[in-house]
C-alpha positions in Angstrom: -10.3 14.4 -1.5 -10.8 10.9 0.1 -13.0 10.4 3.1 -11.6 8.6 5.5 -13.9 9.1 8.3 -12.1 9.1 11.7 -9.6 6.9 10.3 -7.4 9.6 12.0 -3.8 9.5 13.5 -3.4 11.8 16.5 -0.3 13.5 17.3 0.5 16.3 19.6 3.2 17.1 22.9 0.7 18.0 26.2 0.5 21.3 25.0 -0.8 20.8 21.1 -2.3 17.7 19.1 -3.4 17.8 15.4 -4.9 15.2 13.5 -3.7 13.3 10.4 -5.5 11.3 7.9 -3.8 8.2 6.1 -3.3 10.2 2.9 -1.0 12.9 5.2 -3.6 15.4 4.9 -3.5 17.2 8.8 -7.2 18.3 8.9 -7.4 19.4 12.6 -4.7 21.6 14.9 -6.7 23.9 17.2 -3.5 26.5 18.0 -2.2 27.5 20.4 -3.7 24.6 22.4 -6.2 22.2 22.3 -9.4 24.4 22.9 -7.9 26.7 20.4 -8.8 28.4 17.4 -8.7 25.8 14.4 -6.1 26.5 11.8 -6.6 23.1 10.1 -10.6 22.7 10.4 -10.7 20.7 7.2 -12.2 17.9 9.8 -15.3 19.9 10.2 -15.4 21.7 6.6 -17.6 19.8 5.2 -17.2 20.2 1.2 -15.3 23.1 1.4 -11.8 22.7 0.6 -10.1 24.9 3.6 -8.5 24.5 6.8 -5.7 21.9 6.1 -2.2 21.2 5.0 -1.2 18.0 3.1 1.7 16.1 0.7 0.0 15.4 -2.8 2.0 13.1 -4.4 1.2 12.6 -8.6 -0.4 9.6 -9.8 -0.8 8.1 -6.3 -1.9 4.6 -6.2 -0.8 3.0 -2.8 -0.9 4.6 0.9 0.5 2.8 3.6 0.9 5.1 7.0 1.3 3.9 10.6 2.7 5.0 14.1 6.7 4.6 14.5 7.0 1.8 16.7 6.2 2.9 20.9 5.8 6.7 19.4 3.6 9.7 18.7 5.3 10.1 15.4 3.5 9.2 12.4 5.2 7.9 8.9 3.3 7.8 5.5 5.2 6.5 2.4 2.8 7.4 -0.7 3.9 5.0 -3.8 2.8 6.6 -7.5 1.9 4.7 -10.8 5.3 4.6 -11.5 6.8 2.9 -8.3 8.3 6.6 -7.0 7.6 6.8 -3.6 7.7 9.5 -0.9 7.8 9.3 2.7 6.1 12.1 5.7 6.7 12.0 9.1 4.8 14.1 11.4 4.9 15.0 15.0 5.3 17.7 17.7 8.6 17.9 19.4 8.4 16.6 23.1 11.6 15.8 24.9 13.6 16.7 27.8 15.9 20.0 27.5 17.9 22.0 30.1 15.9 20.1 33.0 12.2 20.3 31.2 10.1 19.1 29.2 10.1 20.8 25.7 7.1 21.1 24.2 6.6 23.7 22.1 3.0 24.6 20.0 4.5 23.2 16.6 4.3 20.6 14.1 7.0 19.6 12.3 6.5 17.6 8.9 9.3 16.3 7.4 8.7 14.8 3.7 11.7 12.1 2.2 11.9 10.5 -1.6 12.5 6.8 -1.3 12.2 5.8 -5.1 12.2 7.3 -8.3 11.7 10.5 -9.1 8.6 11.8 -7.3 6.5 14.9 -8.0 4.8 16.4 -5.2 2.5 19.8 -4.3 2.4 21.2 -0.7 -0.6 22.8 0.1 -0.9 24.8 3.0 -4.4 26.4 3.6 -4.7 27.7 7.0 -8.4 29.4 8.9 -9.3 31.3 11.9 -12.3 32.6 13.2 -13.5 28.7 13.2 -13.3 28.7 9.8 -12.4 32.0 7.6 -9.6 31.2 5.1 -6.4 33.1 6.0 -5.8 35.0 3.0 -3.0 37.5 4.4 0.9 36.0 3.5 4.4 37.2 3.4 6.9 35.1 2.3 10.6 36.0 3.7 14.0 34.1 3.0 12.8 30.5 4.7 9.0 30.7 5.4 5.6 32.2 4.6 4.0 34.2 7.6 0.4 33.7 7.4 -2.4 36.4 9.5 -5.6 37.4 9.9 -7.3 39.4 12.5 -7.3 36.7 15.0 -4.7 34.5 14.1 -0.9 34.4 13.0 1.2 31.3 11.7 4.9 30.7 10.3 5.2 28.2 8.1 9.0 27.6 8.3 10.9 25.6 5.1 13.4 24.3 3.2 10.9 23.5 0.6 10.9 25.9 -2.6 9.3 29.0 -1.5 7.4 29.9 -4.7 6.0 26.4 -5.1 4.8 26.2 -1.8 2.9 29.5 -2.2 1.6 28.6 -5.7 0.5 25.3 -4.6 3.0 24.0 -8.0 4.2 20.7 -8.4 7.7 20.1 -8.1 10.1 17.0 -8.4 11.5 15.5 -4.8 15.0 15.2 -5.0 16.0 15.5 -1.5 14.2 15.7 1.9 12.4 19.1 3.1 11.0 20.0 6.3 8.3 21.8 7.7 8.0 23.8 11.0 4.5 24.8 11.5 3.8 27.3 14.6 4.4 31.0 15.9 6.2 33.6 14.4 9.4 33.1 15.0 12.8 32.5 13.6 14.8 29.4 14.1 18.8 29.8 14.9 20.1 26.8 13.2 19.4 25.4 9.6 16.0 24.0 9.5 16.8 20.2 8.1 18.7 19.8 11.1 16.4 21.0 13.3 13.8 19.1 12.5 15.9 16.0 12.2 17.1 16.3 15.6 13.7 17.2 17.1 12.5 14.0 15.4 15.0 11.9 16.8 14.4 13.2 20.5 11.0 13.1 20.1 11.2 9.5 19.2 13.7 8.7 22.2 11.3 10.2 25.1 8.6 8.4 23.9 10.2 5.1 23.5 11.5 5.7 27.0 7.8 6.7 28.4 6.4 3.7 27.0 9.3 1.3 28.1 8.4 2.8 32.1 4.8 1.8 31.7 4.0 -1.4 33.8 1.9 -3.6 31.3 0.5 -7.1 31.7 1.2 -9.7 29.3 -1.5 -9.6 26.6 -2.9 -6.7 24.0 0.3 -4.8 25.1 0.4 -2.9 21.7 -3.3 -1.8 22.3 -2.7 -0.6 25.6 0.4 1.2 24.7 -1.4 3.1 21.6 -4.0 3.8 24.3 -1.6 5.1 26.8 0.2 7.7 24.1 -3.0 8.9 23.5 -4.1 9.8 27.0 -1.4 11.4 27.9 -1.3 13.6 24.6 -4.9 14.3 26.0 -3.2 16.3 29.5 -2.6 20.1 29.2 0.6 19.7 31.4 1.0 23.3 31.7 -2.0 23.6 34.0 -3.1 19.3 34.2 -6.6 19.8 32.9 -7.1 16.3 31.0 -9.5 17.2 28.3 -12.3 14.6 27.1 -11.5 14.6 23.6 -9.4 16.5 21.0 -12.1 17.7 18.7 -15.4 19.1 18.8 -18.8 18.1 17.4 -18.6 15.2 15.8 -21.7 13.7 15.8 -23.1 10.7 17.9 -24.8 9.4 15.0 -25.9 10.6 11.9 -28.0 13.4 11.5 -28.1 13.5 15.5 -27.4 17.1 16.6 -25.4 15.2 19.1 -23.0 17.7 18.4 -21.0 18.4 21.0 -17.6 20.5 22.4 -15.1 18.0 23.9 -12.0 19.8 24.2 -12.4 20.5 27.9 -11.6 18.7 31.2 -14.5 16.9 33.1 -13.7 16.0 36.1 -15.3 12.8 36.0 -13.5 11.7 32.7 -10.3 12.8 34.1 -10.7 10.4 36.6 -10.9 7.5 34.6 -7.7 8.5 32.4 -5.9 8.6 35.8 -7.4 5.2 37.4 -6.2 4.0 34.1 -3.0 5.7 33.5 -2.3 4.8 37.5 -3.0 1.2 36.7 0.1 1.1 34.0 2.3 3.0 36.0 2.2 6.8 34.8 1.7 8.7 37.8 2.6 12.0 36.4 -0.8 12.6 35.1 -2.5 12.1 38.5 -0.1 14.6 39.9 -0.8 16.9 37.4 -4.5 16.5 37.9 -4.4 17.3 41.3 -2.6 20.5 40.5 -5.3 21.3 38.2 -7.9 20.6 41.3 -6.1 22.5 43.5 -5.9 25.5 41.6 -9.6 25.2 41.1 -11.2 23.9 44.5 -9.0 26.6 46.6 -10.8 29.5 44.9 -14.4 28.3 44.5 -16.9 29.2 47.6 -19.9 27.7 45.8 -20.4 24.2 43.8 -17.8 22.7 41.8 -18.7 22.6 37.7 -18.7 19.7 36.4 -16.2 20.5 33.5 -13.7 23.5 33.2 -11.5 24.6 30.5 -7.8 23.8 30.2 -7.3 27.2 31.5 -10.2 26.8 34.8 -10.9 30.3 34.8 -11.9 30.9 31.2 -15.2 31.1 29.9 -17.2 27.9 28.6 -19.7 30.0 26.9 -21.5 27.7 24.3 -22.2 29.2 20.7 -22.4 28.1 17.1 -19.6 28.3 14.0 -21.6 29.0 11.4 -18.7 29.1 9.0 -18.0 25.4 9.6 -20.5 23.3 7.9 -19.6 20.2 10.1 -18.5 16.8 10.0 -19.4 15.4 6.2 -21.3 18.4 6.4 -23.1 17.1 9.8 -23.8 20.5 11.8 -24.2 22.4 14.1 -20.8 22.8 15.0 -20.2 24.0 18.6 -17.9 25.8 20.6 -17.8 25.8 24.5 -20.2 23.6 26.4 -23.2 24.4 28.5 -22.7 21.2 30.2 -20.5 23.6 32.5 -23.8 25.1 34.1 -25.2 21.6 35.2 -25.4 19.7 38.6 -23.2 16.7 38.3 -22.6 15.3 41.6 -20.8 12.7 40.6 -17.8 14.8 39.6 -17.1 15.6 43.6 -16.4 11.7 43.9 -14.9 11.2 40.9 -12.0 14.1 42.5 -11.6 12.5 45.7 -10.9 9.1 43.6 -8.8 10.2 41.4 -6.5 11.8 44.2 -6.8 8.9 46.6 -3.2 7.1 45.2 -1.5 10.3 46.8 -2.2 9.0 50.0 -1.6 4.9 50.0 1.0 4.6 46.6 4.2 4.8 48.6 6.3 5.0 44.9 5.0 8.9 45.0 7.6 11.6 45.7 5.0 13.9 47.1 2.7 11.8 49.3 -0.8 13.2 50.3 -0.6 15.1 53.6 -3.1 17.0 55.8 -3.5 19.9 53.6 -4.6 18.1 50.8 -7.0 15.7 53.0 -8.7 19.2 54.3 -9.4 20.3 50.8 -10.7 16.8 49.7 -13.3 17.0 52.7 -14.3 20.3 51.2 -14.9 18.5 47.8 -16.7 15.9 50.0 -19.0 18.2 51.9 -20.9 18.9 48.8 -20.8 14.7 47.8 -22.4 14.4 51.3 -24.8 17.2 51.1 -25.9 16.9 47.5 -25.8 13.1 46.7 -29.7 12.8 47.6 -30.7 15.9 45.7 -31.7 15.6 41.7 -29.0 16.2 38.8 -28.2 15.9 34.9 -26.5 13.0 35.9 -23.4 11.2 33.8 -25.0 11.7 30.7 -25.8 15.2 31.0 -29.4 15.4 30.6 -29.9 19.0 29.4 -34.0 18.9 29.9 -34.2 17.4 33.4 -33.1 16.4 36.3 -33.3 13.2 38.6 -31.6 11.7 41.6 -29.3 9.5 39.1 -27.8 5.9 41.0 -24.2 6.8 39.1 -24.3 10.2 41.2 -25.3 8.9 44.6 -22.7 5.7 44.2 -20.1 7.8 43.1 -20.9 10.9 46.3 -20.9 7.3 48.2 -17.6 6.6 47.4 -15.8 9.4 47.9 -17.4 10.0 51.5 -16.4 6.4 51.7 -12.8 7.0 50.5 -12.2 9.9 52.7 -13.1 7.9 55.8 -10.1 5.6 54.6 -7.8 8.7 53.9 -8.6 9.9 57.1 -7.7 6.2 58.8 -4.6 6.4 57.7 -3.8 9.7 58.6 -5.0 8.7 62.2 -7.9 11.4 61.9 -10.2 9.3 63.5 -12.7 11.8 64.3 -13.1 12.1 60.8 -12.9 8.5 60.0 -16.2 8.2 61.7 -17.6 11.6 60.8 -17.1 10.1 57.2 -18.3 6.6 57.4 -21.7 7.9 59.2 -22.2 10.3 55.8 -21.0 7.0 53.9 -23.5 4.8 55.0 -26.3 7.1 55.1 -26.1 7.6 51.4 -25.2 3.9 50.7 -28.4 2.8 52.6 -30.7 5.5 50.3 -28.5 4.0 47.1 -29.6 -0.1 47.7 -33.2 0.7 48.7 -34.2 3.1 46.4 -32.2 2.5 43.1 -33.7 -0.9 43.2 -36.8 -1.1 41.2 -38.2 -4.7 42.3 -40.5 -5.0 39.4 -37.6 -4.4 37.1 -35.4 -6.5 38.9 -32.6 -4.2 38.8 -31.0 -1.1 39.6 -32.2 1.5 37.5 -31.1 4.6 36.0 -32.4 6.9 38.5 -34.6 6.7 42.6 -38.1 5.8 41.1 -37.1 5.1 37.6 -37.8 2.2 35.3 -35.6 3.0 33.2 -32.3 1.1 32.6 -28.7 2.6 32.3 -25.1 1.2 31.8 -23.3 3.2 34.6 -24.9 0.8 37.1 -22.7 -1.8 36.0 -19.8 0.4 37.6 -21.4 -0.6 41.1 -19.2 -3.5 42.0 -16.1 -1.6 40.7 -16.7 1.6 43.2 -17.4 -1.2 46.1 -20.8 -0.4 46.4 -22.5 -4.1 45.6 -20.6 -7.6 45.5 -20.3 -8.7 42.0 -21.9 -12.0 43.2 -24.7 -10.1 44.8 -28.4 -11.4 43.6 -29.7 -8.0 42.9 -26.5 -6.9 40.3 -26.6 -10.5 38.7 -30.2 -9.5 38.0 -29.4 -6.0 37.3 -26.9 -7.4 34.2 -29.6 -10.0 33.0 -31.6 -7.1 32.4 -28.7 -4.6 31.1 -28.2 -7.5 28.6 -31.8 -7.8 27.5 -32.2 -4.4 27.1 -29.1 -2.2 26.5 -27.4 -5.0 24.7 -27.3 -4.6 20.6 -25.4 -7.8 18.9 -22.6 -6.7 20.7 -22.2 -3.6 21.4 -23.7 -1.8 24.5 -26.4 1.2 24.7 -26.0 3.8 27.4 -29.7 3.9 27.5 -32.5 3.3 25.1 -35.1 5.1 26.4 -35.6 8.8 24.8 -33.9 11.8 25.8 -33.7 15.3 24.9 -33.0 14.4 21.1 -35.5 10.9 20.6 -33.9 7.8 21.0 -30.2 7.2 21.2 -28.8 5.3 18.1 -25.4 4.6 18.4 -24.0 2.5 21.1 -21.2 4.0 23.7 -17.9 2.7 23.6 -17.2 3.0 27.2 -20.1 1.0 28.0 -18.9 -2.3 26.4 -15.6 -1.9 28.5 -17.8 -1.7 32.0 -20.0 -4.7 30.9 -16.9 -6.9 29.7 -15.5 -6.0 33.4 -18.9 -6.7 35.4 -18.8 -10.0 33.6 -15.2 -10.5 34.7 -16.1 -9.8 38.4 -19.1 -11.9 38.5 -17.1 -15.0 37.2 -18.1 -15.0 33.2 -14.3 -14.7 32.3 -14.5 -16.2 28.8 -17.4 -14.2 28.1 -15.1 -11.1 29.4 -12.1 -12.1 26.9 -14.5 -13.3 24.1 -16.4 -9.3 24.1 -13.2 -7.6 24.8 -11.7 -9.1 21.7 -14.2 -8.5 19.4 -14.1 -4.8 20.8 -10.4 -4.3 19.5 -11.4 -4.9 16.0 -13.3 -1.7 15.9 -10.1 0.6 16.6 -9.1 2.5 13.8 -6.0 1.7 11.4 -3.5 3.5 14.2 -5.9 1.8 17.2 -7.7 4.4 18.3 -11.2 4.9 19.2 -13.9 7.7 19.5 -16.7 7.7 21.8 -19.7 6.1 19.7 -19.9 3.4 16.9 -22.7 2.8 14.5 -24.5 -0.2 15.7 -25.3 -1.8 12.6 -22.0 -0.9 10.4 -19.4 -0.9 13.3 -18.4 3.0 11.9 -17.1 5.0 14.8 -18.6 7.9 15.5 -18.6 10.8 18.0 -15.5 13.1 19.4 -12.1 11.6 18.9 -9.3 10.2 20.0 -12.2 9.6 22.9 -10.6 9.3 26.4 -13.2 7.7 28.0 -13.1 4.8 25.5 -9.1 4.6 25.7 -9.0 4.6 29.1 -11.7 1.6 29.4 -9.4 0.0 26.9 -6.7 0.2 29.2 -8.6 -1.2 32.1 -10.1 -4.0 31.1 -6.7 -5.2 29.0 -5.4 -5.2 32.4 -7.9 -7.2 34.6 -8.7 -9.4 31.8 -4.7 -9.8 30.5 -3.0 -13.0 31.8 0.4 -12.7 33.8 3.7 -12.8 33.0 4.1 -15.6 35.5 0.6 -17.5 33.5 2.4 -16.9 30.3 5.9 -18.2 30.7 5.4 -20.8 33.8 2.1 -22.1 33.6 1.4 -22.4 29.8 
């Protein structure tokens, strides 16, 4: 097997998603939803050949793989030493059907001969119980049903079943089709169904992209990022997962392996902000539905992270049958961050929801009932702003009054005052302005460290933290304020590694961080732009684009020496940061065509 690392494509439909490598191997697919048991777990199986589906071309010498333009469909062309070739098309069905979006928990694969007489082997090796191979199977007339104690999956195909069952090579003389999913029959011919689903899925994505409001520069990068963010939205509930994987280490041997297949309220805010910026507002509306369901049932403080089904438990445990990415475990299921206090979450919810009251394009604008719900969330921000928490980086061994958390609580209260103003609730305007002013005064006095000449990670701390780069973006301070300019210089001096940006450089629960955090580079780019360093910002952004994989995707972290991607994948933080920076830095259409 070729080790492609994180050079992977994501296919999905808003309910399920899978990762495909350039050699056609589906290495990761959780079924029937993002956080389910991985039917395909090869990504985390170390040297064990289990949990995958691929197409092996005999004597293969060349591979070419990419997305179909402006879609979530992947096409891979494999060529053998005699110039025989095949094309493999992978996607998850998504299209309008009977006035609703059709998005079943299915993957579809189409294998077509392009030249010569190619000999292929189809290998289908599902797993269950987080790494246990599924051994029980039964052949039907046009399908193979696989089952275990906790899983049942069906491969429906017009390929020769006996060859597929025995993993035997055969000559591909006609297109063959594979439908992977629940154990259910299909009423029409398999080939016709797959081709119809492919065409309708292609048309859906092209129409979705056509409606995006993009600036001139870097459109291809933004389109790919936008589709990827959309694929991370579990539309049934509105939850937005931080990434589609679990336990890809932040750095080799670091044991910083976490399950990101859940909805962090903070991360969702960044995703909503990015998609709103380019006109894809439906995800925000779905996320507000997600929040409504959480907040209306909570009597205590909100958690920072929820399952895509908010009532589902998130107890953290290890999966002993999965060795880990490149054998680098442990593999964790669930996330104990759900038990932490992370006070920035309250501000994140309010900021994500704020456009509902000001964006006149939306069919259902924010009203008094939504405002009252946000006030409930704002009250947490008001009361907890100056209390210690685990912070944006989720320290497991200590709590402090983190500058970013305070700033987000202030932003939440400040935005509530603005919403109250537009709704005409003048008494609440005063109430929330008073709350915001109290937090703001503490923020600017207690987060500033005169000796360090910087706003630091936490009140009374001398440590630097890249999250303070967001202070001007939030409106907490002007970008040309001497204190912020001094902070910028300190961060460049101590957190910049070449052209990569560390989130912090001090020891945490796992020692000194080794990898750079990709979203932090975009924060620095935005801060430079706001401070007037326009060319520096553009140069750093252009450099960042080269670290995307062949499919245009980014993970969470990057090796500062090699530029290799690490951390969970694809990371919504990183893709959202790319969009927000690109829209800020790009020339307008008018600048391009009328001003040269």
